[in-house]
GUKETI-503498 format. One line per field, with one value per residue (C-alpha): x, y, z; residue in one letter. Coordinates in steps of 0.02 Angstrom, whole numbers, plus 32768, in hexadecimal, padded with zeros to 4 digits. Example, Ala and Ser with C-alpha at 12.3 -4.5 7.8 and 13.67 -1.06 7.14 Angstrom:
# residues 2
px: c(8267:82AC) $
py: c(7F1F:7FCB) $
pz: c(8186:8165) $
vextor: c(A:S) $
# end
This chain:
# residues 403
px: c(F18F:F0F1:F03C:EFB1:EF09:EE77:EDBC:ED4C:EDE5:EE03:ED5E:ED87:EE2F:EDE3:ED5E:EDE3:EE4C:EDB5:ED97:EE4F:EE41:EDA5:EDFD:EE99:EE35:EDD8:EE7A:EEDA:EE70:EECB:EE8C:EDD7:EDDA:EE16:EDA1:EE24:EDC1:EDD3:EDF2:EE8A:EECD:EEB3:EEF2:EF94:EFB2:EF99:F00A:F090:F089:F095:F12F:F178:F15F:F1B4:F24E:F256:F225:F235:F17A:F11A:F05E:EFF8:EF3E:EEC7:EE6D:EDE7:ED5E:ED96:ED60:ECB3:ECA5:ECD0:EC45:EBCC:EBFB:EBE2:EB3E:EAFD:EB34:EACF:EA36:EA36:EA4B:E9A4:E9A9:E946:E9D7:EA51:E9F4:E9FC:EAB6:EADC:EB37:EB99:EBCB:EC08:EC6D:ECBC:ECEA:ED44:ED9F:EDD2:EE16:EE80:EEC2:EEF8:EF5A:EFAC:EFDA:F02A:F081:F0C9:F0FF:F157:F1B2:F1EB:F228:F288:F2D3:F309:F35E:F2EB:F281:F1EA:F17B:F193:F146:F09E:F0A6:F0C7:F02E:EF80:EFA5:EFC2:EF73:EECC:EECF:EEF7:EF41:EEE0:EF14:EFC8:EFD4:EF83:EFF1:F089:F07E:F076:F108:F177:F158:F190:F232:F208:F252:F1F0:F165:F0E1:F136:F14F:F09A:F05E:F0CD:F085:EFD4:EFEE:F032:EFB2:EF29:EF6E:EF84:EED4:EE8C:EEF5:EEDF:EE27:EDE5:EE57:EE2B:ED71:ED8D:EDED:ED68:ECD6:ED25:ED62:ECBE:EC49:EBF0:EB5C:EAFF:EA5D:EA1E:EA49:E994:E975:E9BE:E967:E8D8:E909:E8C0:E8DF:E93F:E92E:E9B1:E95B:E9DA:E9A5:E9DF:E9B1:E915:E93F:E905:E89E:E8E8:E885:E8D1:E982:E96B:E923:E9BD:EA2E:E9D5:E9E1:EA9C:EAB2:EA50:EABE:EB5E:EB25:EACD:EB60:EBD6:EB6B:EB69:EC25:EC40:EBD1:EC30:ECD8:ECA6:EC82:ED2A:ECF1:ED4E:ED0B:ED20:ECAB:EC76:EC34:EBBC:EB7F:EB5E:EB02:EA8F:EA6E:EA40:E9C8:E975:E96A:E912:E899:E86D:E7D0:E78A:E7B6:E765:E80D:E845:E8FE:E918:E993:E9D5:E9FD:EA4E:EABA:EAF1:EB22:EB85:EBDD:EC0E:EC4D:ECB0:ED02:ED32:ED73:EDE5:EE1F:EE4F:EEA3:EF11:EF38:EF72:EFF3:F0A3:F0FF:F1AA:F19E:F19C:F22C:F2B7:F267:F216:F278:F24D:F19A:F17D:F1CB:F15D:F0C6:F0DF:F0E0:F043:EFEB:F013:EFCD:EF2A:EF10:EF22:EEB8:EE2D:EE29:EE41:EDED:ED78:ED27:ED0B:ECC7:EC54:EC00:EC5F:EBD6:EBD3:EBB5:EC4D:ECB4:EC82:ECA2:ED50:ED76:ED37:ED93:EE37:EE22:EDEB:EE7E:EF05:EEC8:EE25:ED6A:ED4A:EDCA:ED6D:ECC9:ED1A:ED55:ECA5:EC5C:ECD1:EC9F:EBE4:EBDF:EC1D:EBC9:EB30:EAFF:EB28:EABF:EB07:EBBA:EB8E:EB3E:EBBF:EC64:EC43:EC05:ECA0:ED14:ECC1:ECAA:ECE4:ED8D:EDD2:ED9B:EDE6:EE82:EEA3:EE95:EF0B:EF8C:EF8C:EF9E:F038:F081:F075:F0E3:F192:F1E6:F1A8:F1F6:F298:F2A6:F2BC) $
py: c(CCBC:CCC1:CCE8:CCC2:CD17:CCBF:CC9E:CD14:CD5C:CDBB:CE17:CE3D:CE88:CEE6:CF35:CF66:CFB1:D015:D05D:D08A:D0E6:D141:D176:D1B2:D211:D26E:D298:D2D0:D358:D34F:D29E:D2C8:D36F:D320:D28A:D201:D15C:D119:D069:D0AB:D102:D06A:CFEE:D04E:D05B:CF9F:CF6F:CFE7:CF96:CEEA:CF23:CF64:CEB8:CE67:CED5:CEF5:CE4E:CDD3:CDAF:CD8F:CDB0:CD71:CD7B:CD05:CD77:CD01:CD5D:CDFC:CDB2:CD8C:CE3F:CE7F:CE16:CE57:CF0B:CEFD:CEA1:CF3A:CFA7:CF39:CF3A:CFF8:D00A:D031:D034:D0D6:D127:D0D9:D128:D1D0:D1BD:D174:D20D:D21F:D168:D17B:D218:D1C7:D12F:D1A0:D1F7:D14D:D117:D1B5:D198:D0E6:D125:D1AC:D12F:D0B5:D13D:D187:D0DC:D0AD:D154:D146:D095:D0CD:D161:D0EE:D077:CFE2:CF80:CFEA:CF55:CF79:D022:CFD1:CF88:D038:D06D:D02D:CF74:CF8F:D038:D037:CF79:CF4F:CEB2:CE35:CE84:CE98:CDDF:CDA6:CE11:CDF3:CD39:CD55:CDD1:CD5C:CCD1:CD4B:CD6D:CE07:CDD3:CDF8:CE4E:CE05:CE45:CEF1:CEF7:CEC6:CF4D:CFD7:CF96:CF9A:D04B:D083:D043:D0B0:D148:D13A:D13F:D1D4:D251:D23D:D295:D32D:D342:D345:D3BC:D435:D433:D446:D4D9:D530:D523:D52B:D48B:D43B:D398:D3A1:D30F:D35B:D359:D2AA:D24B:D1B7:D1E1:D201:D1DD:D230:D1CC:D1D4:D25D:D2C8:D2A7:D278:D1D7:D177:D10D:D057:CFD5:CF44:CE98:CE58:CEDD:CEB5:CDFA:CE16:CE7B:CDF2:CD6E:CDD9:CDF0:CD34:CD18:CD96:CD42:CC8F:CCAF:CD1B:CC8B:CC12:CC8B:CC9F:CBE2:CBD2:CC5B:CC13:CB67:CBBC:CC15:CCBE:CD01:CD99:CDD0:CD7F:CE24:CE5B:CDC9:CDE4:CE9A:CE6C:CDF5:CE84:CEF7:CE72:CE61:CF1D:CF35:CEA2:CEBA:CF1B:CE88:CE10:CE82:CE83:CF19:CF34:CFAB:D033:D052:CF99:CF8E:D029:CFF1:CF46:CF97:D010:CF8B:CF11:CF9A:CFDA:CF2B:CF00:CF98:CF7B:CEC7:CEF6:CF7C:CF29:CE89:CEE2:CE9F:CF43:CEF8:CE93:CF38:CF89:CF63:CFC6:D04C:D0E1:D0BF:D090:D132:D19A:D14D:D152:D20C:D230:D1C7:D219:D2C4:D295:D24D:D2DF:D35F:D2F3:D2E1:D39B:D3E8:D368:D2EE:D373:D3E5:D366:D320:D3CA:D429:D3F9:D3A4:D2FE:D322:D341:D29B:D242:D290:D24C:D19F:D1A6:D1C5:D12C:D0C4:D0FC:D0E6:D052:CFF7:D015:CFFB:D082:D0F9:D0CE:D0E9:D195:D1C1:D17E:D1EC:D286:D267:D23E:D2EE:D354:D2F1:D266:D257:D1CB:D1EC:D1D3:D130:D0F1:D11B:D102:D04D:D020:D067:D01A:CF70:CF4B:CFC8:CFF0:CF3E:CF2F:CFD4:CFB5:CF0F:CF66:CFF4:CF7A:CF10:CFAD:CFE3:CF33:CF3E:CFD9:CFC0:D000:CF66:CEE8:CF4A:CF4D:D009) $
pz: c(A5B9:A550:A57A:A4FE:A518:A4C4:A4CE:A52C:A584:A4E2:A4F9:A5B0:A580:A4EC:A55B:A5DA:A54D:A511:A5BF:A5CD:A527:A564:A604:A5AA:A527:A5B0:A60B:A570:A523:A47C:A45C:A483:A429:A388:A390:A3A1:A3B3:A464:A423:A3C4:A460:A4D1:A450:A434:A4EF:A501:A46F:A4B0:A55C:A50C:A4AC:A550:A59F:A50A:A511:A5CD:A619:A587:A594:A4F4:A4F9:A465:A441:A3EB:A370:A32E:A38D:A336:A28F:A2D5:A314:A266:A21B:A29F:A27B:A1BF:A1DB:A23A:A1A8:A133:A1A4:A19E:A0E2:A091:9FD3:9FD6:A032:9FB8:9F26:9F7D:9F9A:9EEE:9EAC:9F4E:9F45:9E91:9EB8:9F51:9EEA:9E6D:9EFD:9F43:9E9A:9E8E:9F3E:9F14:9E7F:9EEA:9F72:9EF9:9E95:9F35:9F76:9ED4:9ECA:9F7E:9F64:9ECA:9F2A:9FB9:9F3F:9F58:9EDD:9EA9:9ECD:9F86:9F65:9F45:9FF4:A033:9FD0:9FB1:9FCD:A087:A0AC:A053:A044:A0F8:A143:A0DA:A035:A072:A09F:9FFC:9F8B:9FFB:9FDC:9F20:9F25:9F89:9F0D:9E86:9EE4:9F4C:9FF3:A095:A033:A0A7:A145:A0F9:A0C5:A173:A1C0:A152:A16C:A228:A230:A1AF:A222:A2AD:A23D:A1F6:A2A6:A2DA:A24D:A21D:A2B9:A2AE:A1F6:A221:A2B2:A243:A1BB:A234:A28E:A1F0:A192:A22A:A1F9:A252:A23A:A1D7:A240:A2EA:A31F:A2E3:A376:A3C6:A43B:A4F0:A59A:A640:A6C2:A77F:A78D:A70A:A680:A5D0:A581:A4E2:A4F8:A518:A49A:A4DB:A4FA:A465:A3F4:A42F:A417:A36A:A33C:A383:A31A:A27D:A298:A2AC:A20A:A1AE:A1E9:A1CA:A124:A0EC:A112:A0AC:A019:A028:A026:9F8C:9F30:9F63:9F21:9E7A:9E73:9EB6:9F4E:9FAB:A061:A0DF:A129:A07F:A06E:A121:A0F7:A057:A0B6:A130:A09F:A05C:A107:A11F:A079:A089:A141:A113:A0AD:A13A:A1BD:A216:A27C:A2A0:A332:A2FB:A3AC:A3C9:A31D:A337:A3E4:A3A1:A315:A388:A407:A383:A32C:A3CB:A404:A356:A355:A408:A3E2:A33D:A38C:A433:A3DA:A36C:A389:A379:A39C:A2FA:A29A:A2F9:A27B:A1EE:A258:A211:A15B:A185:A1E3:A158:A0D2:A144:A166:A0AB:A090:A124:A0DD:A033:A073:A0EC:A060:9FED:A06E:A099:9FEE:9F7E:9FD6:A045:9FB0:9F34:9FBB:9FCA:A053:A0D0:A179:A121:A0B4:A14F:A19F:A0F9:A0F2:A1A1:A170:A0CA:A126:A195:A100:A096:A11A:A17E:A163:A153:A20F:A236:A1C2:A219:A2C3:A28B:A253:A2F5:A35B:A2F5:A2F3:A3AC:A3CA:A340:A309:A290:A1D8:A186:A0D9:A115:A16B:A0CB:A046:A0A3:A0D8:A02A:9FD6:A057:A062:9FAA:9F27:9F73:9F66:9EB0:9E7A:9EE3:9E8B:9DE2:9E16:9E5E:9DC0:9D56:9DB7:9DAD:9CF0:9CEA:9C9D:9D3C:9D9A:9D25:9D1F:9DDC:9DDF) $
vextor: c(M:E:F:H:I:A:G:L:N:I:I:V:V:A:V:A:V:W:F:V:G:T:F:V:N:K:K:I:S:F:L:E:R:Y:N:I:P:V:A:V:T:G:G:L:I:C:S:T:L:V:M:G:L:F:Y:G:A:D:I:S:V:T:F:D:T:R:L:R:D:L:L:L:L:T:F:F:S:T:I:G:L:S:A:K:L:S:L:L:R:E:G:G:K:T:L:A:V:L:L:V:A:T:S:V:L:L:I:L:Q:D:G:T:G:V:L:L:A:Y:A:L:G:T:H:P:G:Y:G:L:F:A:G:S:I:S:L:A:G:G:H:G:T:A:I:A:W:G:T:V:A:E:Q:A:G:L:A:S:A:K:E:I:G:I:A:F:A:T:F:G:L:I:A:G:G:L:I:G:G:P:I:A:E:Y:L:I:K:K:H:K:L:V:S:D:E:A:N:G:Q:A:P:S:I:E:T:D:D:G:A:L:S:P:S:M:P:T:V:S:A:Q:L:T:T:L:V:M:L:A:V:C:I:Q:A:G:D:L:V:N:Q:F:L:F:S:N:G:V:T:I:P:G:F:L:T:A:M:M:V:G:I:L:I:A:N:T:S:G:F:L:N:L:S:I:D:P:V:S:R:E:R:A:G:E:I:S:L:Q:L:F:L:A:I:S:L:M:S:M:Q:L:W:V:L:A:D:A:I:A:I:I:L:L:V:L:F:V:Q:M:T:I:I:T:L:F:A:V:W:F:V:F:R:V:M:G:R:S:Y:D:A:C:V:I:A:A:G:F:T:G:L:G:M:G:A:T:P:V:G:I:A:N:M:N:A:V:T:A:K:Y:G:P:S:P:K:A:F:L:V:V:P:L:V:G:A:F:F:L:D:I:V:N:A:F:V:I:K:T:F:L:A:L:P:I:M:S:S:G:G) $
# end
């Protein structure tokens, strides 16, 4: 028996999954203490239940994930709308240092993957799929390179890449929070922006809550997001027609950056509260849909090897984030949040890194620098550097010799 969930039902299920994750995080103190994103908790619970239905009742539940792609575009549009070039200039050095750290990580991931593949007696090419192709690259990169590898004779490369990308997504959402918690407690870090929260108003019961934006402000934000997505798509089509292929979310973010930095000349005001709420909602729903739609039973046959390799890669990125990224970023609260985001970015995807940072800053205070540099590195520079690193490894003699 098969059930297919599509349309707006996807949003209904995703919201329910998010609330389940919130409930479980509150009940299990470990999850809340170590800043595990609630969408990760709820999504894993859902995908585990779906796997149970598949094995226990021969019921297959599948999800239409097209709305997930729209949510990703919305999220990156909000990142663009918040990116002032003045802030980028201030964070220029931080961005450059983080890019270097990311490049080193990609080399470590691929070197580790190739060595593990060689030790396990398989073609070293598979090691790249246990490295930066699937982990830092994510599902899209794994599918793209998997197709090329299979044409070159590397059997099931695409499926292996998807498996590592899937488990990497989970791992990235699980270890970023604990890393941040450890660093904050050890170094007694506090946010420099802790007193810069949105203005508050007093409610009927005397509690303080963020001031609500007007309907006009919210509709303006909605229109700007629609412009980012549509204009970004037009730019993407133009570039594609001229032989240039870049991710759709990147062009949407670039349009957002253009709007954010010309809004003053256009006498256009973008409400920061509306923008942040839109970004948070789209991110949480994107993660919930991504994790709840995982078909874990497809990965069951290779689970032992996947978990072994994943454990080694998790250990490497944890040590790298704590002992290198945190230090070169300045050993500050911002450096701590960047380390948490870097872990999600390096093991899963940019949205996972952002979710890690959201979980940390919701508890300890904002970090504008982290939310500027991590998305820029993850959305644009990472894919470029990753392609160069992958091609460099493919040129090594060990690849042509088959190990």
